[in-house]
N, C-alpha and C positions, 0 to 999 in steps of 0.2 A: 614605334608603339607596340609593344607585344600584348597588351592586354587585349581580352575580348569584352565586350559589353553586351549587357541584358537590356533591352528596352522594355519599361515598364507601362507607362502611360503618356499620352498627350498632356502638356502642361501650358502651351502657349501657341498661338499661330498669328502670323503677321502677313504683310503683303509679299513677301519674300521667301518664306520659309516656315517651318514648324518645329517646335521644341518639344522633346521628350525628356522624361525622368528616366534614367538608367542606373545601372549599378556596373561596377568593375567584376567581372566573374570571379577573379582570383581573390579579391580581397573584400568584396562586397561595399567598396566606398560607393556612395551615391554621386552620380555625376548628371549633367545636364547636357543632352546631345542634340544639336542644332542641324537639321538636314536643309540643304540650299540647293534646290533643283537647277541644273545647268541648262536652262532652256533658250536662254537669249544673250546676246553679247553684253546687253545693259546690266542685266541681272549679274552675270559673270564677273564683270568689272567691280560691282560693290562687293561681291563675296570675296575677291582677291585682295581688296582694299581692307575689308575686315580681317582676313586671314593674315594680312601683313601687319596690321596695327597690333593684333592680339599676339602675334609672333615677337614683335618689338619690345612689347610690355612684358611678354614672357610671365613669370611669377614672381616679378620683383617689387610689387606694391601691394599691401594688403587692400587697399580701396579700389582696385582695378580688377575686373573679373580675369580669372586666370584659364589660360587654354592649356589643357593636357595633351592634346593631340589632334590630328586632322587626318580623316580618311576620304579616299576618292572612291566613289562608286563606278565601276566599269562595266558593270552587267546587272541583271535582276537580282543575282545573288552573289555578287562580288564585289568584294571592298579591297582597295589597295592603301596600305599606309603610306603617308607623305613624310618623308624625311624633314627634320627642321632646316630651315633654309631653302627647301627646293619649292618650286611651283610647277604645276601641271603645264608643261609647254603648250599643250594643245588649248587650254583655256586662255593662255596669253595671247596666242594667236587668233583665237575667236574675237577677243577684245580688240585687237589690232586691225583686223581684218572686217569687223563689224557684222560677222555671221558666223552661227555655230559651226566650228570645224570638226568634222565627224572622220573618224578612220575609214581607210577604204575597206570595202565589203570583203575584198579577198582576204584583207588582213582581220577582219572580224570572223571569218569562216574557220581561219585555221589556227592552229595552236602554236603561237610564237614561244621563243624561250621567256618571254616576259611573264607568260602565264604562271611560271613557276613561283612567281612572286606574289600571286594574289592569294588573298585569304577571303574565306566567305563565312557569313553566318548562316549556317544551313537551317535553322528553324525560323529564321527572320525573312519574312515576306516582304521584299523591299517592293512596293508598288509605284511605278512610275505615274500613274494616272491619280492616285491618292496619296497623301501624306499620313495615312495611318498605318501603324506598325505594331503588330504584337510579335515578339520575338524572344527567343531563348537562344544564347550564343554557343555555337560549338564550332571549334577551329579545325578546317580540314587542309591537307596539303596534298597537292598534285604533283606527280612526277614530271620529270624534264622531257622524257620521251613519250610520244603519243603513237598509239598503233590503231590499225583498223578495228581492233578489238573494242566493244563498248565498254569493258570494264577498264578502271584505272587502277594501276597498283597504288597500294595505300604505303605512306612512309611508316615504317616500325616504329613503335613507341620507344621512347629513351634511347634514341640513337641519333647521333648527330649526321648531318649530312652537309657536305660542303657544297654553298651555292653556286652557280655559275656567275661568271663575270657578267656585269651588265652588258647588253647588247645595244646596237644604235636604236632599236626600237624603244627600248627602256628609256634611252637618254632624250630621245626625242618626243616622248610621250605619245606614241602612236594609238593608245587606247582610247575608245570614246569615253567621256566622262559624263555621266548621268547626272551626278549630284556630288556635292561636298559636304561631308559630316564632320562638323566641329564638337569636340568633347571639351566641355568645360566645366569647372565647379558649380556645384549646386548650390542654389540660394533658397533657402526654405521659408524666408519672410516675405516673399512676392517682390512686385516694385514699390518703389518709394510712396506711390498713391495708396495702394493697398495697404502698407504696413502703417503708415501714419494715421490714415483716415479711419482704420478699423479700431483704433485705440484712443482714449481720452487724451487730450492736449498734455504734454510733459514738457516743460521748459527746458530742463537739462537734456532730455532726450533730443528736442530740436537743436539744441547746441551742438551737441555730439555729432548730429547729421551734417550740421554746416560746416564744421572743423573738418571732418573727414572728407567732404566734398572739395574743401579748399586743398587739402593735402593732395588728393587725387588729381586735380587739375593742375597743380605745380607739377607734380610729376610727369604728367602728359605733355605739358607745354615744353619741359626741359628736353624731353625726348624728341621735339619737334612735330608732336601729333597735334592737330587741330581736330576735335571731335566733331563740331557742326550740326550737331542734332541733340544737344543736351536737353532733358527734359525729364520729368519724375519717372514716365514709363521706362526711359532707358537706364536708370538707377536701381539696382536689385540690392536686397537687404538679407544678410544672414543672421539668424538669432543666436545669440549666445548668452551664457550667463551673465556677461560683464556688460550686456546692451547689444544695440544693433550695430553690424560692421555693414557699411556702405559700400557698394561696388558699382563703379561706373562700367556700364556696358554697351552692347550694339555699335560697333565701330564701322557700319556699312558705308557711312557718308564722310568718315574721317579723310583727312589728307595731310599730306606732309608739309610742315612749315618750318622756316629755318629755326634751328636752335642757338643757344648761346655759344658764340665764339668769342674767346679772348675777352671775356667778361661784358660783350656787347651783343644785344639782341638784333639780330637782321630778321626781316619779317618777309614771310612769303605773302603775296597778294592773291586771292581768289575771285572769281567772278562768278560761279554757278550759285543761282538763288535755290537753297535748299535749307531743310530744317522744318520746324513745326511751328506753326503760325503764332501762337502765344508766348513764344520763347525766342523768335528771331529778332536780331538786332536791327536797329534802324537803317544801317548800311546795306543790310541784305535786303530788307523790304524795298529800298529804292533802287536796287539792282547795281549798286556801286560795288566797285572792287573793295575787299574787306580782308583783314587779317584774323589771327588767333583771338584779338580782343573781342570778336564777336561771341566767343565761348563765355567771357566774362559778362557781358550783357545776359547770356542765358542763364548762367549762374546767378546773377542778381536778381531774376525775376523768380528763379527756384528758391532762393533765400527768403525773399520777401513773401512767398506763399507758405513756405515751411514755418516762418516764425510767427506769423499772424493767422495761419490755418485758413488762408483764402483760397476759395474753390470756385469752380465754375462748370457747367455742362456744356460741351461744345455742341454746336448745332449738328443735328443727324445722328447723335449717340445721347445714351442715357446714363454714362459712367461720370461720377463726380471726380473731378480732377483738380489737383493743386496748380494754382496758377494766378498771377495778378493781371491785372487790365484796366481799361478806361471804359467808364459809361459814355456812349455816345448821345449826347443831348439830353432830353428827359426820357428817352425810350429805355428800354431794357436791353437795347443791343450793345454787346461787349465787343470792345475795340481792342486788339492786341497792344500792348505797350509800345513794342517796336514800330507798328503801322502809325498809332498815334504820334510818336515823337518823330516820326520821318515827315508826318504832315506839319508838325509845329515843334521844332527845336527848341522852343522857349516854354514848352508845355512844363507847368510845375506839377510834379507828382505829390501827393499827399501821402506821406508815410509818417506815422500809421495810417492805414485805410480803415476808417470807422465804419460800422454798420453792414459792411461787406463780408464780414468773416463768418465762417461756419461755426454754429455752437457745437460743443461748449467752446467759449472764447478763451484762449491763452494770453497772459498778459502781453501787451504790445512791445515791440523793441524799443529799447531806450535810446536817448539821443545820439549816442556815439555810434550805436548800429544803425540808426537812421541815416546818419551823414555818410557812413560806408555804403549803404545800400544806394543812396543817391549817386553817390560816384561811380559804383559798378553800372549803374543805369543811364550814365551820362550820353547824350546824343553824340557827343565827340568820341570816337574810339581812344584816341590819345588821352584822354582826361580819366579814362578808367584805369584802376589799378593792374598791375601786371599779375600773372597766376602766383608767380613767386613771393610776392608781397602779402597776397590775401590772408595766408594763415595766421601771419603775424599780427595783420590789422584787425581780423576776426576777434584772436585772443585778447588783443588790447582793447577793444571795443566792448567786449562782453565784461573785461574786468573793470572798466570804467563804469559801466551801466549798473554793475552790482553794488558798488558804492553809493 
């Protein structure tokens, strides 16, 4: 990745990193740049999973967020591009050993040949203690040879220089990694919550959202990727003249599942309880092993919420969110669908959900779509449709209901 990037402003912050709006210096293209500080092995493992998933999807599907490149921060002002297919071996070692592996002090003090591959953004103040950055990019090249002189010879402009062959230190990743920077396509419509709830209900728009999510999920599952944290917050929107383009994002919890082999789907089972409460499948709530079909349940919750504009405010927050739920008893306590179905697998869900929708109210889903939603939200994972069946079933249900 040869482009330089200018960081403009912070646009999002989460538990693990911060996202900035930026631009490619040469073209002016707007991009999103996500900084992931590599401070502990647990976070590093999530970052490598996200990088792996995004490299696997590459730019091959319009409804999955595209990764333009990745940089490794090796110092307060130094960034090193990562080639496609390569992982920082020191980060992999940190995950395997359970502690952050740092370069030897002697290596950090001296100028090794791998320093010739560094690129720095001179005006960019990369602060390790804070995640705020105001920057303008400027490419600098350092010469291979270092002397006791404090000045470093500058590479003449418009002249090619043959780079030295990678040394052993290059290949083993001896440089200390302070953070990973993921450069991704920018989505100007915010997340799915922000986009849909800031606009009056539109049935056709909702249908396009549902169909695009089906297409993205079929693509991911064909590649063997189980997302494991599907929710409106992790779905971004690009606003176009032809309508919203949906982008599934945030692959930090994603895992590899078996893909289709000779027409047969062999499934990888997972055991880690992860995801967001209101979208987790019953088997995940119960601590059982689960498969990629847990994604289908999460998608069913999202579909129901999008089509009926069902919202809730999660305890401890003030943000209105799209999501379906069950009311516990006569109180106002909201129980996630997955938890309720885990406690009672025979629970009958009421689709459509009357009197629980955020005004103004869209028309409720028709009978065919209601049947599909119930199948997606089945307690038994094997009773849920597969991802590659969803898109056709959604189109068929919408067509039936339109008549």
